[in-house]
N, C-alpha and C positions, 0 to 999 in steps of 0.2 A: 504493499499500500504506500501510495506517495501523497504528498501534500495535496496535489491538485486532485485526488481521489476523495479528500473528505468533503462532507457537506452536513448541513444542520438536519437534525431529525425531522420527520415528516408532521407539519403543523407547528414547528417550534418557532416559524418567523412568519411575519405578515408583511405584505407589501404596504409602503408608505401610503397614507392617504394623500391624494393631490388635491389641494383645495383652491378655490378660486378659478376653475377652470371652465365655466359656463355652467348654466341651469341644469343641462342634461346630466353632468357629472354628479350631481347630488349635493355638491358643496359650493355652488356657485354665489354670486352676487356678493354677500357679505362674508361668505367663506368661515361661517361658524363663529364669528366674532360678535353677533348681535349689531345692533345699529347705534352708530354715533357714540360719543363718549371716549375717554382715554383708552380702553381697551381695544377700541376698533381702530384706532390709529397705529401707523407703523412706528415702532421704537415705543409704544405706549405701554408695555409690559412692564411692571415695576416690581422690585424684589418682594418676596413673601412678606417682610416685616415693614413694607412702606406703608404709611398711615396718612397719605395725602398731604404730605409736607409738614404736619405735625410731628415734634420728636419722637421717634419710635419709643415703643415701650423697652425694646431691648436696649437702646441707648439711654433711658431713664433710669434702668435697674441700679448702675453703679451709685447714683445719687440716692436712690431710695435706700439702699442697703448700707451705704457708706463704705462700699468697697471700690477700690480702682483709685483711690486718692491717696497715695502713699507718700507721707511726708519724710522724704530722706534725712531731714536733720532733727526728727523728733528723736529724744533720747529716753529709754525706758529704765526705769529704777526698780530694783528689787526692793520692796518696803519691808521694814522690820519694826515693831513697836515695841516700848520698854517693857511692857509685862512679858514679851517672850524673852528678852533678855534676862531679866530676873529670874526666870524658870530655868534658862538652860546654862547660865555663866555663874561662877562661884565669885565671892568676893575677890576684889583686886585682879580679876582676869582681865586679859588684853582681847578685845572684841575687834576682829579684822574680817574681811571677806572670806578669808580661808576658814577661820575658825567659825563662822555662821555656816559655811558649807558642811563642816564636820558636824556642826550641832543640827544641821537638817532645816535650817531656816532659810537658806539661800541655795538655788539650783546649781550655779556656776560661780566658780572663784573670780571668773572674769566680768559678773555681772556687776553694774555700778549699783551700790546699795545707799538707800537712804533710811534714816532712822526717824520715826514718828513718835509723838508724845503720848500715846495711848498707854495708860497704867503708871505705876509709880516705882521708883529704884530704891531700894533699901539698903544698897551696898556699893562701895566704890568701885567703879568700872573704869578702864581706859578704852574709849571707842575710837577707833579709827576707821571712818567711813568716807565716802565719797561726798555725801550731802546730809544734813540734819536740821530737823525743825527747831525754831528757837525755843518751843515749850520743853522740847526732848533736852536740848542742851542745858536749859536751866535747871531740869530736874536732875540731870547726871552730876552737873557741878555742885548742886546742892547737898548731894549725897557724898560728896568728896571725890568725885571721879574726874577723869580729863577727857576732853573732846580733841580730837585731831582729824583734820580733813585732808583726805588723799587727794593727790592731783589727778584730774581726768581731762579728756578732751573729747570733742564731738568726732564720730567716726572711727575711733579707736576700739570702741566696745560693741557688744551685741546690741541690735535693735529689734524690735518685732520680731 
């Protein structure tokens, strides 16, 4: 058997319907396009999502869901509260991103860490993080602890 011997099975193919070839052909005059309107004109077929010039639903969705507008400059911080620190750390402990990972409060040591002021501190702690709220700083220093801010820059850490 050679390539020129191959042919489709019986009934597998149909002849193309030739429209617009006169009344006797059965698809003459308007050629199945109806009368007048955009669909009757040449080049008048629009994509499935076309909505007459209105912003199509598929293009509206990113606005509706809040997806598709990624801010490359947004920095995300792993937040830790004071009550979590007092649960996990002994008095005079040094709190760093690495020790927070070991304690299970932060996922990655490379994450930017912010300490927030929920809860109370009853022990002196040395806290070395990237950012801290004013209330958290005041509570740590009132308990005899120290706060040291770590240097960080945009783009050097994990985002979203």
